[in-house]
N, CA, C and O atoms as a CHARMM CRD file, in Angstrom:
* protein
*
  388
    1    1 UNK  N     26.00900  19.91100  -6.61800 PROA 1      0.00000
    2    1 UNK  CA    24.34300  19.80600  -6.28400 PROA 1      0.00000
    3    1 UNK  C     24.75100  19.15700  -4.51500 PROA 1      0.00000
    4    1 UNK  O     25.56900  18.28300  -4.22700 PROA 1      0.00000
    5    2 UNK  N     24.04800  19.78100  -3.78300 PROA 2      0.00000
    6    2 UNK  CA    24.11700  19.37100  -2.42500 PROA 2      0.00000
    7    2 UNK  C     23.36000  17.96900  -2.11300 PROA 2      0.00000
    8    2 UNK  O     22.27100  17.76700  -2.65100 PROA 2      0.00000
    9    3 UNK  N     23.96100  16.94500  -1.20000 PROA 3      0.00000
   10    3 UNK  CA    23.67000  15.64500  -1.18900 PROA 3      0.00000
   11    3 UNK  C     22.24300  15.34300  -1.11100 PROA 3      0.00000
   12    3 UNK  O     21.80900  14.26100  -1.50500 PROA 3      0.00000
   13    4 UNK  N     21.46600  16.28900  -0.60000 PROA 4      0.00000
   14    4 UNK  CA    20.08900  15.88300  -0.19400 PROA 4      0.00000
   15    4 UNK  C     19.38400  16.03400  -1.52300 PROA 4      0.00000
   16    4 UNK  O     18.59700  15.13400  -1.81600 PROA 4      0.00000
   17    5 UNK  N     19.55300  17.08200  -2.41400 PROA 5      0.00000
   18    5 UNK  CA    18.95700  17.15200  -3.66100 PROA 5      0.00000
   19    5 UNK  C     19.43200  16.09900  -4.53300 PROA 5      0.00000
   20    5 UNK  O     18.71600  15.72600  -5.46300 PROA 5      0.00000
   21    6 UNK  N     20.71300  15.51800  -4.30200 PROA 6      0.00000
   22    6 UNK  CA    21.17100  14.43600  -5.40700 PROA 6      0.00000
   23    6 UNK  C     20.44200  13.34600  -4.96700 PROA 6      0.00000
   24    6 UNK  O     19.92700  12.58500  -5.78600 PROA 6      0.00000
   25    7 UNK  N     20.30600  13.13200  -3.45000 PROA 7      0.00000
   26    7 UNK  CA    19.46800  11.71600  -3.22800 PROA 7      0.00000
   27    7 UNK  C     18.00200  11.77900  -3.71100 PROA 7      0.00000
   28    7 UNK  O     17.44700  10.70700  -3.95500 PROA 7      0.00000
   29    8 UNK  N     17.25000  13.06200  -3.88800 PROA 8      0.00000
   30    8 UNK  CA    15.77900  13.07300  -4.16600 PROA 8      0.00000
   31    8 UNK  C     15.78900  12.77300  -5.77400 PROA 8      0.00000
   32    8 UNK  O     14.96800  12.08700  -6.38200 PROA 8      0.00000
   33    9 UNK  N     16.80100  13.38300  -6.25400 PROA 9      0.00000
   34    9 UNK  CA    16.73200  13.62100  -8.12900 PROA 9      0.00000
   35    9 UNK  C     16.86700  11.83900  -8.52600 PROA 9      0.00000
   36    9 UNK  O     16.20900  11.27000  -9.39700 PROA 9      0.00000
   37   10 UNK  N     17.96100  11.16200  -7.56900 PROA 10     0.00000
   38   10 UNK  CA    18.11600   9.62700  -7.75500 PROA 10     0.00000
   39   10 UNK  C     16.87200   9.07400  -7.73100 PROA 10     0.00000
   40   10 UNK  O     16.38200   8.47600  -8.69000 PROA 10     0.00000
   41   11 UNK  N     16.21700   9.28200  -6.44500 PROA 11     0.00000
   42   11 UNK  CA    14.97600   8.46500  -6.13700 PROA 11     0.00000
   43   11 UNK  C     13.98300   8.88700  -6.89600 PROA 11     0.00000
   44   11 UNK  O     13.04200   8.09500  -6.93200 PROA 11     0.00000
   45   12 UNK  N     13.82200  10.10700  -7.67900 PROA 12     0.00000
   46   12 UNK  CA    12.73300  10.45400  -8.63500 PROA 12     0.00000
   47   12 UNK  C     13.22000   9.69700  -9.67700 PROA 12     0.00000
   48   12 UNK  O     12.34700   9.11100 -10.31700 PROA 12     0.00000
   49   13 UNK  N     14.33100   9.54000 -10.02600 PROA 13     0.00000
   50   13 UNK  CA    14.71200   9.14300 -11.37900 PROA 13     0.00000
   51   13 UNK  C     14.43400   7.56000 -11.60700 PROA 13     0.00000
   52   13 UNK  O     14.16100   7.06000 -12.69800 PROA 13     0.00000
   53   14 UNK  N     14.56700   6.78000 -10.23000 PROA 14     0.00000
   54   14 UNK  CA    14.33100   5.44200 -10.03900 PROA 14     0.00000
   55   14 UNK  C     12.86400   5.16800  -9.66400 PROA 14     0.00000
   56   14 UNK  O     12.45300   4.02200  -9.48500 PROA 14     0.00000
   57   15 UNK  N     12.04200   6.32600  -9.54600 PROA 15     0.00000
   58   15 UNK  CA    10.48600   6.08100  -9.00400 PROA 15     0.00000
   59   15 UNK  C     10.40600   5.28000  -7.71700 PROA 15     0.00000
   60   15 UNK  O      9.58100   4.42200  -7.40300 PROA 15     0.00000
   61   16 UNK  N     11.45500   5.75200  -7.03800 PROA 16     0.00000
   62   16 UNK  CA    11.31000   4.97700  -5.50500 PROA 16     0.00000
   63   16 UNK  C     10.31600   6.01600  -4.61400 PROA 16     0.00000
   64   16 UNK  O     10.09400   7.21200  -4.80600 PROA 16     0.00000
   65   17 UNK  N      9.78800   5.08500  -3.54100 PROA 17     0.00000
   66   17 UNK  CA     9.00300   6.13300  -2.51700 PROA 17     0.00000
   67   17 UNK  C      9.88300   7.11400  -1.92200 PROA 17     0.00000
   68   17 UNK  O     11.10800   7.05600  -1.81000 PROA 17     0.00000
   69   18 UNK  N      9.01800   8.09800  -1.52600 PROA 18     0.00000
   70   18 UNK  CA     9.84200   9.24500  -1.27000 PROA 18     0.00000
   71   18 UNK  C     10.73900   8.78400   0.48000 PROA 18     0.00000
   72   18 UNK  O     11.82800   9.26400   0.79400 PROA 18     0.00000
   73   19 UNK  N     10.24100   8.16400   1.03600 PROA 19     0.00000
   74   19 UNK  CA    10.97300   7.79100   2.20400 PROA 19     0.00000
   75   19 UNK  C     11.88900   7.05900   2.33000 PROA 19     0.00000
   76   19 UNK  O     12.28900   7.00200   3.49300 PROA 19     0.00000
   77   20 UNK  N     12.60000   6.24400   1.38900 PROA 20     0.00000
   78   20 UNK  CA    13.52700   5.78900   0.90700 PROA 20     0.00000
   79   20 UNK  C     14.78900   6.79100   0.77000 PROA 20     0.00000
   80   20 UNK  O     15.81400   6.36400   1.30000 PROA 20     0.00000
   81   21 UNK  N     14.85300   7.68900   0.32700 PROA 21     0.00000
   82   21 UNK  CA    15.69000   8.84300   0.24100 PROA 21     0.00000
   83   21 UNK  C     15.43200   9.67800   1.35800 PROA 21     0.00000
   84   21 UNK  O     16.17100  10.65000   1.19700 PROA 21     0.00000
   85   22 UNK  N     14.78600   9.82300   2.39800 PROA 22     0.00000
   86   22 UNK  CA    14.84600  10.84400   3.40400 PROA 22     0.00000
   87   22 UNK  C     13.67800  11.99900   3.13000 PROA 22     0.00000
   88   22 UNK  O     13.69700  13.10800   3.66500 PROA 22     0.00000
   89   23 UNK  N     12.80200  11.60400   2.33000 PROA 23     0.00000
   90   23 UNK  CA    11.72800  12.43000   2.23600 PROA 23     0.00000
   91   23 UNK  C     10.78500  12.79900   3.24400 PROA 23     0.00000
   92   23 UNK  O     10.08500  13.79600   3.41500 PROA 23     0.00000
   93   24 UNK  N     10.92700  11.89800   3.76900 PROA 24     0.00000
   94   24 UNK  CA     9.55800  11.72800   5.02400 PROA 24     0.00000
   95   24 UNK  C      9.93800  10.70700   6.33900 PROA 24     0.00000
   96   24 UNK  O     10.96800  10.03500   6.37400 PROA 24     0.00000
   97   25 UNK  N      9.17800  10.72000   7.12700 PROA 25     0.00000
   98   25 UNK  CA     9.49000   9.63400   8.11800 PROA 25     0.00000
   99   25 UNK  C      8.72000   8.22800   7.70500 PROA 25     0.00000
  100   25 UNK  O      7.62700   8.17200   7.14200 PROA 25     0.00000
  101   26 UNK  N      9.55200   7.08400   8.11900 PROA 26     0.00000
  102   26 UNK  CA     9.03800   5.85700   8.00200 PROA 26     0.00000
  103   26 UNK  C      8.48300   5.24300   9.02300 PROA 26     0.00000
  104   26 UNK  O      9.21300   5.03500   9.99100 PROA 26     0.00000
  105   27 UNK  N      6.98500   4.76900   9.08600 PROA 27     0.00000
  106   27 UNK  CA     6.33000   4.81100  10.10800 PROA 27     0.00000
  107   27 UNK  C      5.92300   3.15200   9.73000 PROA 27     0.00000
  108   27 UNK  O      5.38700   2.84900   8.66400 PROA 27     0.00000
  109   28 UNK  N      6.29200   2.11200  10.84500 PROA 28     0.00000
  110   28 UNK  CA     6.08600   0.97400  10.54000 PROA 28     0.00000
  111   28 UNK  C      5.02300   0.30200  11.77500 PROA 28     0.00000
  112   28 UNK  O      5.55200   0.43100  12.87900 PROA 28     0.00000
  113   29 UNK  N      3.88300  -0.26600  11.83200 PROA 29     0.00000
  114   29 UNK  CA     3.15200  -1.02400  12.40600 PROA 29     0.00000
  115   29 UNK  C      3.45400  -2.55900  12.38500 PROA 29     0.00000
  116   29 UNK  O      3.57400  -3.11100  11.29100 PROA 29     0.00000
  117   30 UNK  N      3.57500  -3.22700  13.46800 PROA 30     0.00000
  118   30 UNK  CA     3.76500  -4.54600  13.88500 PROA 30     0.00000
  119   30 UNK  C      2.62100  -4.76500  14.44200 PROA 30     0.00000
  120   30 UNK  O      2.39800  -4.43500  15.60700 PROA 30     0.00000
  121   31 UNK  N      1.61400  -5.44400  13.55800 PROA 31     0.00000
  122   31 UNK  CA     0.14100  -5.62200  14.36000 PROA 31     0.00000
  123   31 UNK  C     -0.42600  -4.61200  15.31100 PROA 31     0.00000
  124   31 UNK  O     -0.42700  -3.47100  14.85000 PROA 31     0.00000
  125   32 UNK  N     -0.95200  -4.75500  16.63700 PROA 32     0.00000
  126   32 UNK  CA    -1.68800  -3.95200  17.25200 PROA 32     0.00000
  127   32 UNK  C     -0.98200  -3.61700  18.40600 PROA 32     0.00000
  128   32 UNK  O     -1.53700  -3.07800  19.36300 PROA 32     0.00000
  129   33 UNK  N      0.64000  -3.99900  18.37400 PROA 33     0.00000
  130   33 UNK  CA     1.35300  -4.01100  19.63900 PROA 33     0.00000
  131   33 UNK  C      2.91100  -3.20600  19.76700 PROA 33     0.00000
  132   33 UNK  O      3.62700  -3.13000  20.76500 PROA 33     0.00000
  133   34 UNK  N      3.13200  -2.67700  18.46700 PROA 34     0.00000
  134   34 UNK  CA     4.32000  -2.21300  18.09200 PROA 34     0.00000
  135   34 UNK  C      4.45400  -1.20800  16.91900 PROA 34     0.00000
  136   34 UNK  O      4.11200  -1.46000  15.76400 PROA 34     0.00000
  137   35 UNK  N      5.00300  -0.01800  17.35500 PROA 35     0.00000
  138   35 UNK  CA     5.01000   1.37100  16.23700 PROA 35     0.00000
  139   35 UNK  C      6.38000   1.47300  16.42400 PROA 35     0.00000
  140   35 UNK  O      6.98200   1.44500  17.49800 PROA 35     0.00000
  141   36 UNK  N      6.89300   1.61000  15.15500 PROA 36     0.00000
  142   36 UNK  CA     8.11600   1.99200  14.94000 PROA 36     0.00000
  143   36 UNK  C      8.30800   3.38500  14.06900 PROA 36     0.00000
  144   36 UNK  O      7.91900   3.40300  12.90200 PROA 36     0.00000
  145   37 UNK  N      8.82200   4.37000  14.57100 PROA 37     0.00000
  146   37 UNK  CA     8.71900   5.75300  13.64900 PROA 37     0.00000
  147   37 UNK  C     10.47200   6.25300  13.65300 PROA 37     0.00000
  148   37 UNK  O     11.12300   6.67200  14.61100 PROA 37     0.00000
  149   38 UNK  N     10.86400   6.05700  12.38800 PROA 38     0.00000
  150   38 UNK  CA    11.86300   6.45400  12.10800 PROA 38     0.00000
  151   38 UNK  C     12.16800   7.99700  11.44600 PROA 38     0.00000
  152   38 UNK  O     11.52200   8.31000  10.44700 PROA 38     0.00000
  153   39 UNK  N     12.96400   8.76900  11.90000 PROA 39     0.00000
  154   39 UNK  CA    13.28100  10.12000  11.31000 PROA 39     0.00000
  155   39 UNK  C     12.13300  10.94700  12.27200 PROA 39     0.00000
  156   39 UNK  O     11.46200  11.81900  11.72000 PROA 39     0.00000
  157   40 UNK  N     11.95200  10.69600  13.52100 PROA 40     0.00000
  158   40 UNK  CA    11.22500  11.61300  14.17200 PROA 40     0.00000
  159   40 UNK  C     12.02300  12.76700  14.63800 PROA 40     0.00000
  160   40 UNK  O     13.24100  12.66000  14.77600 PROA 40     0.00000
  161   41 UNK  N     11.34100  13.95200  14.90600 PROA 41     0.00000
  162   41 UNK  CA    12.09100  15.27700  15.43800 PROA 41     0.00000
  163   41 UNK  C     12.14900  15.24800  16.97100 PROA 41     0.00000
  164   41 UNK  O     13.17800  15.45200  17.61400 PROA 41     0.00000
  165   42 UNK  N     10.87000  14.95900  17.52700 PROA 42     0.00000
  166   42 UNK  CA    10.59400  15.52700  18.93300 PROA 42     0.00000
  167   42 UNK  C      9.40000  14.40700  19.36700 PROA 42     0.00000
  168   42 UNK  O      8.52400  13.92200  18.65000 PROA 42     0.00000
  169   43 UNK  N      9.67300  14.17600  20.76800 PROA 43     0.00000
  170   43 UNK  CA     8.42400  13.61100  21.42900 PROA 43     0.00000
  171   43 UNK  C      7.84400  14.88200  21.99200 PROA 43     0.00000
  172   43 UNK  O      8.45300  15.61600  22.77000 PROA 43     0.00000
  173   44 UNK  N      6.64200  15.08700  21.55200 PROA 44     0.00000
  174   44 UNK  CA     5.80600  15.95300  22.35900 PROA 44     0.00000
  175   44 UNK  C      5.06600  15.84900  23.62000 PROA 44     0.00000
  176   44 UNK  O      4.97500  16.75600  24.44700 PROA 44     0.00000
  177   45 UNK  N      4.47900  14.53900  23.72300 PROA 45     0.00000
  178   45 UNK  CA     3.67700  14.14200  24.76900 PROA 45     0.00000
  179   45 UNK  C      3.99600  12.80100  24.64200 PROA 45     0.00000
  180   45 UNK  O      4.21200  12.20700  23.58500 PROA 45     0.00000
  181   46 UNK  N      4.02100  12.23600  26.05200 PROA 46     0.00000
  182   46 UNK  CA     4.24700  10.82600  26.20200 PROA 46     0.00000
  183   46 UNK  C      3.54300  10.18700  27.58200 PROA 46     0.00000
  184   46 UNK  O      4.14000  10.51800  28.60600 PROA 46     0.00000
  185   47 UNK  N      2.44200   9.37800  27.76900 PROA 47     0.00000
  186   47 UNK  CA     1.95800   8.55000  28.54000 PROA 47     0.00000
  187   47 UNK  C      1.59400   7.26800  28.32800 PROA 47     0.00000
  188   47 UNK  O      1.74000   6.80100  27.19900 PROA 47     0.00000
  189   48 UNK  N      1.15100   6.61300  29.19600 PROA 48     0.00000
  190   48 UNK  CA     0.62500   5.30500  28.93000 PROA 48     0.00000
  191   48 UNK  C     -0.34400   5.02900  28.24800 PROA 48     0.00000
  192   48 UNK  O     -0.58200   3.83100  28.09600 PROA 48     0.00000
  193   49 UNK  N     -1.19900   5.99300  27.62900 PROA 49     0.00000
  194   49 UNK  CA    -2.29300   5.90800  26.90400 PROA 49     0.00000
  195   49 UNK  C     -2.45900   6.85200  25.72000 PROA 49     0.00000
  196   49 UNK  O     -3.52400   6.87800  25.10400 PROA 49     0.00000
  197   50 UNK  N     -1.21800   7.78600  25.32000 PROA 50     0.00000
  198   50 UNK  CA    -1.35700   8.52500  24.63900 PROA 50     0.00000
  199   50 UNK  C      0.14200   9.25900  24.21300 PROA 50     0.00000
  200   50 UNK  O      0.82700   9.79000  25.08700 PROA 50     0.00000
  201   51 UNK  N      0.59100   9.22800  22.72300 PROA 51     0.00000
  202   51 UNK  CA     1.83800   9.48800  22.48200 PROA 51     0.00000
  203   51 UNK  C      1.82400  10.25000  21.42100 PROA 51     0.00000
  204   51 UNK  O      1.26800   9.82900  20.40700 PROA 51     0.00000
  205   52 UNK  N      2.54900  11.77000  21.44100 PROA 52     0.00000
  206   52 UNK  CA     2.25500  12.80400  20.17700 PROA 52     0.00000
  207   52 UNK  C      3.79400  12.82500  19.80200 PROA 52     0.00000
  208   52 UNK  O      4.62100  13.05400  20.68400 PROA 52     0.00000
  209   53 UNK  N      4.21800  12.56200  18.36200 PROA 53     0.00000
  210   53 UNK  CA     5.58500  12.64800  18.13000 PROA 53     0.00000
  211   53 UNK  C      5.49600  13.64800  16.88300 PROA 53     0.00000
  212   53 UNK  O      4.66100  13.62200  15.97900 PROA 53     0.00000
  213   54 UNK  N      6.39900  14.39900  17.02900 PROA 54     0.00000
  214   54 UNK  CA     6.54300  15.54300  15.75300 PROA 54     0.00000
  215   54 UNK  C      7.62000  14.87400  14.54400 PROA 54     0.00000
  216   54 UNK  O      8.74300  14.42300  14.76800 PROA 54     0.00000
  217   55 UNK  N      6.91100  14.95700  13.18900 PROA 55     0.00000
  218   55 UNK  CA     8.06900  14.27800  12.31900 PROA 55     0.00000
  219   55 UNK  C      7.68600  15.28200  11.08800 PROA 55     0.00000
  220   55 UNK  O      6.56100  15.63100  10.73300 PROA 55     0.00000
  221   56 UNK  N      8.87500  15.62000  10.57700 PROA 56     0.00000
  222   56 UNK  CA     8.50800  16.34900   9.24200 PROA 56     0.00000
  223   56 UNK  C      8.02500  17.51300   9.25700 PROA 56     0.00000
  224   56 UNK  O      8.58200  18.51100   9.71300 PROA 56     0.00000
  225   57 UNK  N      6.83800  17.44400   8.70400 PROA 57     0.00000
  226   57 UNK  CA     5.78800  18.86000   8.35800 PROA 57     0.00000
  227   57 UNK  C      4.56900  18.33700   9.14100 PROA 57     0.00000
  228   57 UNK  O      3.47600  18.74900   8.75300 PROA 57     0.00000
  229   58 UNK  N      4.59700  17.48400  10.19200 PROA 58     0.00000
  230   58 UNK  CA     3.66100  17.30100  11.10700 PROA 58     0.00000
  231   58 UNK  C      3.54500  16.13400  12.23800 PROA 58     0.00000
  232   58 UNK  O      4.63000  15.76800  12.68900 PROA 58     0.00000
  233   59 UNK  N      2.63600  15.63600  12.64800 PROA 59     0.00000
  234   59 UNK  CA     2.56800  14.87200  13.90900 PROA 59     0.00000
  235   59 UNK  C      2.11200  13.60400  13.70800 PROA 59     0.00000
  236   59 UNK  O      1.24100  13.45500  12.85100 PROA 59     0.00000
  237   60 UNK  N      2.60200  12.44400  14.45000 PROA 60     0.00000
  238   60 UNK  CA     1.89900  11.16400  14.65800 PROA 60     0.00000
  239   60 UNK  C      1.34000  10.91600  15.85400 PROA 60     0.00000
  240   60 UNK  O      2.19900  10.98200  16.73200 PROA 60     0.00000
  241   61 UNK  N      0.36500  10.68200  16.23200 PROA 61     0.00000
  242   61 UNK  CA    -0.26500  10.39800  17.20300 PROA 61     0.00000
  243   61 UNK  C     -0.88900   8.95100  17.60600 PROA 61     0.00000
  244   61 UNK  O     -1.57400   8.19500  16.91700 PROA 61     0.00000
  245   62 UNK  N     -0.45800   8.81900  18.86400 PROA 62     0.00000
  246   62 UNK  CA    -0.67300   7.18800  18.96800 PROA 62     0.00000
  247   62 UNK  C     -1.73500   7.36700  20.27300 PROA 62     0.00000
  248   62 UNK  O     -1.71600   8.33300  21.03500 PROA 62     0.00000
  249   63 UNK  N     -2.71600   6.15600  20.36300 PROA 63     0.00000
  250   63 UNK  CA    -3.24400   5.87800  21.82100 PROA 63     0.00000
  251   63 UNK  C     -3.68700   4.59100  21.68500 PROA 63     0.00000
  252   63 UNK  O     -4.04200   3.95900  20.69000 PROA 63     0.00000
  253   64 UNK  N     -3.58800   4.22000  23.18400 PROA 64     0.00000
  254   64 UNK  CA    -4.04300   2.89700  23.30500 PROA 64     0.00000
  255   64 UNK  C     -3.98300   2.41600  25.25800 PROA 64     0.00000
  256   64 UNK  O     -4.54800   3.09100  26.11900 PROA 64     0.00000
  257   65 UNK  N     -3.32500   1.38500  25.49100 PROA 65     0.00000
  258   65 UNK  CA    -3.20900   1.05200  26.76300 PROA 65     0.00000
  259   65 UNK  C     -1.85900   0.62500  26.83100 PROA 65     0.00000
  260   65 UNK  O     -1.18400   0.35000  25.83900 PROA 65     0.00000
  261   66 UNK  N     -1.34500   0.55500  28.37400 PROA 66     0.00000
  262   66 UNK  CA    -0.08700   0.18200  28.57400 PROA 66     0.00000
  263   66 UNK  C      1.13000   0.48200  27.51700 PROA 66     0.00000
  264   66 UNK  O      1.95900  -0.37600  27.21500 PROA 66     0.00000
  265   67 UNK  N      1.12200   1.83100  26.99000 PROA 67     0.00000
  266   67 UNK  CA     2.20500   2.25900  26.28500 PROA 67     0.00000
  267   67 UNK  C      3.54100   2.36700  26.64700 PROA 67     0.00000
  268   67 UNK  O      3.74100   3.07600  27.63300 PROA 67     0.00000
  269   68 UNK  N      4.46800   1.88300  26.14400 PROA 68     0.00000
  270   68 UNK  CA     5.85600   1.97000  26.78500 PROA 68     0.00000
  271   68 UNK  C      6.85900   2.20900  26.02200 PROA 68     0.00000
  272   68 UNK  O      7.01900   1.38600  25.12000 PROA 68     0.00000
  273   69 UNK  N      7.85600   3.37000  26.10100 PROA 69     0.00000
  274   69 UNK  CA     8.94600   3.37600  24.90300 PROA 69     0.00000
  275   69 UNK  C      9.87600   2.18800  25.34100 PROA 69     0.00000
  276   69 UNK  O     10.39700   1.97000  26.43600 PROA 69     0.00000
  277   70 UNK  N      9.93200   1.47000  24.14200 PROA 70     0.00000
  278   70 UNK  CA    10.83600   0.16500  24.08700 PROA 70     0.00000
  279   70 UNK  C     12.25900   1.04100  23.63500 PROA 70     0.00000
  280   70 UNK  O     13.25500   1.06900  24.35800 PROA 70     0.00000
  281   71 UNK  N     12.18400   1.60800  22.56800 PROA 71     0.00000
  282   71 UNK  CA    13.49200   1.71800  22.13000 PROA 71     0.00000
  283   71 UNK  C     13.60900   3.21100  21.72400 PROA 71     0.00000
  284   71 UNK  O     12.66000   3.65700  21.07800 PROA 71     0.00000
  285   72 UNK  N     14.70300   4.09600  22.02900 PROA 72     0.00000
  286   72 UNK  CA    14.99600   5.41100  21.56100 PROA 72     0.00000
  287   72 UNK  C     16.14900   5.85800  21.00800 PROA 72     0.00000
  288   72 UNK  O     17.11300   5.80700  21.77200 PROA 72     0.00000
  289   73 UNK  N     16.34000   6.24900  20.00100 PROA 73     0.00000
  290   73 UNK  CA    17.67000   6.57500  19.24900 PROA 73     0.00000
  291   73 UNK  C     17.59600   8.16500  18.86300 PROA 73     0.00000
  292   73 UNK  O     16.62400   8.87500  19.12400 PROA 73     0.00000
  293   74 UNK  N     18.70400   8.57600  18.24300 PROA 74     0.00000
  294   74 UNK  CA    18.48400  10.17300  17.79100 PROA 74     0.00000
  295   74 UNK  C     17.53100  10.15300  16.76800 PROA 74     0.00000
  296   74 UNK  O     16.96800  11.24700  16.71900 PROA 74     0.00000
  297   75 UNK  N     17.12700   9.38800  15.95500 PROA 75     0.00000
  298   75 UNK  CA    16.25900   9.62400  14.81400 PROA 75     0.00000
  299   75 UNK  C     14.97900   8.35800  14.95000 PROA 75     0.00000
  300   75 UNK  O     14.04200   8.33200  14.15100 PROA 75     0.00000
  301   76 UNK  N     15.10900   7.44500  15.97800 PROA 76     0.00000
  302   76 UNK  CA    14.07100   6.44900  15.68300 PROA 76     0.00000
  303   76 UNK  C     13.43900   6.29000  17.24800 PROA 76     0.00000
  304   76 UNK  O     14.08200   6.45000  18.28600 PROA 76     0.00000
  305   77 UNK  N     12.26200   5.99600  17.15600 PROA 77     0.00000
  306   77 UNK  CA    11.27200   5.59200  18.53600 PROA 77     0.00000
  307   77 UNK  C     10.66300   4.48200  18.01800 PROA 77     0.00000
  308   77 UNK  O     10.35100   4.23800  16.85300 PROA 77     0.00000
  309   78 UNK  N     10.49800   3.67800  19.26000 PROA 78     0.00000
  310   78 UNK  CA     9.72400   2.38500  19.15900 PROA 78     0.00000
  311   78 UNK  C      8.64200   2.36200  20.25600 PROA 78     0.00000
  312   78 UNK  O      9.02400   2.83500  21.32500 PROA 78     0.00000
  313   79 UNK  N      7.63100   2.00300  20.22700 PROA 79     0.00000
  314   79 UNK  CA     6.44300   2.34800  21.20300 PROA 79     0.00000
  315   79 UNK  C      5.76600   1.16800  21.32300 PROA 79     0.00000
  316   79 UNK  O      5.09300   0.91900  20.32300 PROA 79     0.00000
  317   80 UNK  N      5.68900   0.11000  22.45200 PROA 80     0.00000
  318   80 UNK  CA     4.99600  -0.97500  22.37800 PROA 80     0.00000
  319   80 UNK  C      3.76200  -0.80200  23.39600 PROA 80     0.00000
  320   80 UNK  O      3.76300   0.08700  24.24700 PROA 80     0.00000
  321   81 UNK  N      2.81100  -1.63400  23.25800 PROA 81     0.00000
  322   81 UNK  CA     1.53800  -1.71800  24.25000 PROA 81     0.00000
  323   81 UNK  C      0.22800  -2.10300  23.33500 PROA 81     0.00000
  324   81 UNK  O      0.29900  -2.52300  22.18000 PROA 81     0.00000
  325   82 UNK  N     -0.72300  -1.92700  23.91700 PROA 82     0.00000
  326   82 UNK  CA    -1.94600  -2.40800  23.22500 PROA 82     0.00000
  327   82 UNK  C     -2.27900  -0.83500  22.42800 PROA 82     0.00000
  328   82 UNK  O     -2.58000   0.20000  23.02300 PROA 82     0.00000
  329   83 UNK  N     -2.15300  -0.97400  21.18400 PROA 83     0.00000
  330   83 UNK  CA    -2.23500   0.33900  20.20800 PROA 83     0.00000
  331   83 UNK  C     -3.87500   0.18900  19.75200 PROA 83     0.00000
  332   83 UNK  O     -4.36800  -0.86700  19.35700 PROA 83     0.00000
  333   84 UNK  N     -4.45000   1.20200  19.86500 PROA 84     0.00000
  334   84 UNK  CA    -5.88600   1.49700  19.51900 PROA 84     0.00000
  335   84 UNK  C     -6.11500   2.29400  18.62200 PROA 84     0.00000
  336   84 UNK  O     -7.20000   2.44900  18.06000 PROA 84     0.00000
  337   85 UNK  N     -5.00300   2.93100  18.38900 PROA 85     0.00000
  338   85 UNK  CA    -5.23500   3.99500  17.25000 PROA 85     0.00000
  339   85 UNK  C     -3.85100   4.65300  17.01600 PROA 85     0.00000
  340   85 UNK  O     -2.94500   4.70400  17.84900 PROA 85     0.00000
  341   86 UNK  N     -3.82000   5.28000  15.42700 PROA 86     0.00000
  342   86 UNK  CA    -2.54000   5.82300  14.88400 PROA 86     0.00000
  343   86 UNK  C     -3.48600   6.94300  13.94700 PROA 86     0.00000
  344   86 UNK  O     -4.50900   6.83600  13.27000 PROA 86     0.00000
  345   87 UNK  N     -2.61500   7.99500  14.27700 PROA 87     0.00000
  346   87 UNK  CA    -3.29200   9.23100  13.45100 PROA 87     0.00000
  347   87 UNK  C     -1.92600   9.97300  12.89300 PROA 87     0.00000
  348   87 UNK  O     -0.90200  10.21800  13.53000 PROA 87     0.00000
  349   88 UNK  N     -2.21600  10.24800  11.54700 PROA 88     0.00000
  350   88 UNK  CA    -1.03900  11.19100  11.05400 PROA 88     0.00000
  351   88 UNK  C     -1.80000  12.51500  10.67900 PROA 88     0.00000
  352   88 UNK  O     -2.81800  12.57700   9.99100 PROA 88     0.00000
  353   89 UNK  N     -1.07300  13.63600  11.29700 PROA 89     0.00000
  354   89 UNK  CA    -1.61600  14.94000  11.03100 PROA 89     0.00000
  355   89 UNK  C     -0.41400  15.82600  10.06100 PROA 89     0.00000
  356   89 UNK  O      0.80200  15.69700  10.20700 PROA 89     0.00000
  357   90 UNK  N     -0.91500  16.50600   9.31100 PROA 90     0.00000
  358   90 UNK  CA     0.10900  17.47700   8.81700 PROA 90     0.00000
  359   90 UNK  C     -0.17500  18.79400   9.29000 PROA 90     0.00000
  360   90 UNK  O     -1.33100  19.21400   9.32200 PROA 90     0.00000
  361   91 UNK  N      0.92000  19.55000   9.70100 PROA 91     0.00000
  362   91 UNK  CA     0.79100  20.44900  10.21000 PROA 91     0.00000
  363   91 UNK  C      1.23500  20.54600  11.84700 PROA 91     0.00000
  364   91 UNK  O      1.96500  19.74300  12.42900 PROA 91     0.00000
  365   92 UNK  N      0.62000  21.70100  12.40300 PROA 92     0.00000
  366   92 UNK  CA     1.51300  21.75100  13.77600 PROA 92     0.00000
  367   92 UNK  C      0.62300  20.92900  15.01900 PROA 92     0.00000
  368   92 UNK  O      1.23100  20.41300  15.95700 PROA 92     0.00000
  369   93 UNK  N     -0.50900  20.88400  14.94000 PROA 93     0.00000
  370   93 UNK  CA    -1.18100  19.94600  15.71500 PROA 93     0.00000
  371   93 UNK  C     -2.12700  18.66300  15.41000 PROA 93     0.00000
  372   93 UNK  O     -2.64400  18.41700  14.32000 PROA 93     0.00000
  373   94 UNK  N     -2.23000  17.99400  16.44800 PROA 94     0.00000
  374   94 UNK  CA    -2.54700  16.73200  16.21600 PROA 94     0.00000
  375   94 UNK  C     -3.62200  16.37000  17.39500 PROA 94     0.00000
  376   94 UNK  O     -3.05900  16.37700  18.49000 PROA 94     0.00000
  377   95 UNK  N     -4.82600  16.09800  17.46300 PROA 95     0.00000
  378   95 UNK  CA    -5.60300  15.60800  18.54400 PROA 95     0.00000
  379   95 UNK  C     -6.50600  14.60200  18.51100 PROA 95     0.00000
  380   95 UNK  O     -7.22100  14.69100  17.51300 PROA 95     0.00000
  381   96 UNK  N     -6.77500  13.61300  19.25500 PROA 96     0.00000
  382   96 UNK  CA    -7.52200  12.54100  18.98200 PROA 96     0.00000
  383   96 UNK  C     -8.94100  12.78000  18.49900 PROA 96     0.00000
  384   96 UNK  O     -9.66100  13.58000  19.09600 PROA 96     0.00000
  385   97 UNK  N     -9.34600  12.13700  17.48000 PROA 97     0.00000
  386   97 UNK  CA   -10.80600  12.59600  16.87100 PROA 97     0.00000
  387   97 UNK  C    -11.76700  11.70900  17.20600 PROA 97     0.00000
  388   97 UNK  O    -12.92800  11.88800  16.83800 PROA 97     0.00000
């Protein structure tokens, strides 16, 4: 059994959330000033007012003011600033509603 399937089987058996064993991205919001996205795939767009990041089977969209890229690693991104909104979109596209 491949490692990924083994992880998922253990997670299901222990009734753990999917993100614990890599089933999807983990998004953490700290107040209205910091968003950390783990297991992201690609930064689609980034400006001081709008950020779109591809994750798993969809996208995460942030908008606000004075947004800056505070941290970036291979699988994790942290955005700081005045966060006014966060939207999760399953599929290919995500637009401010």
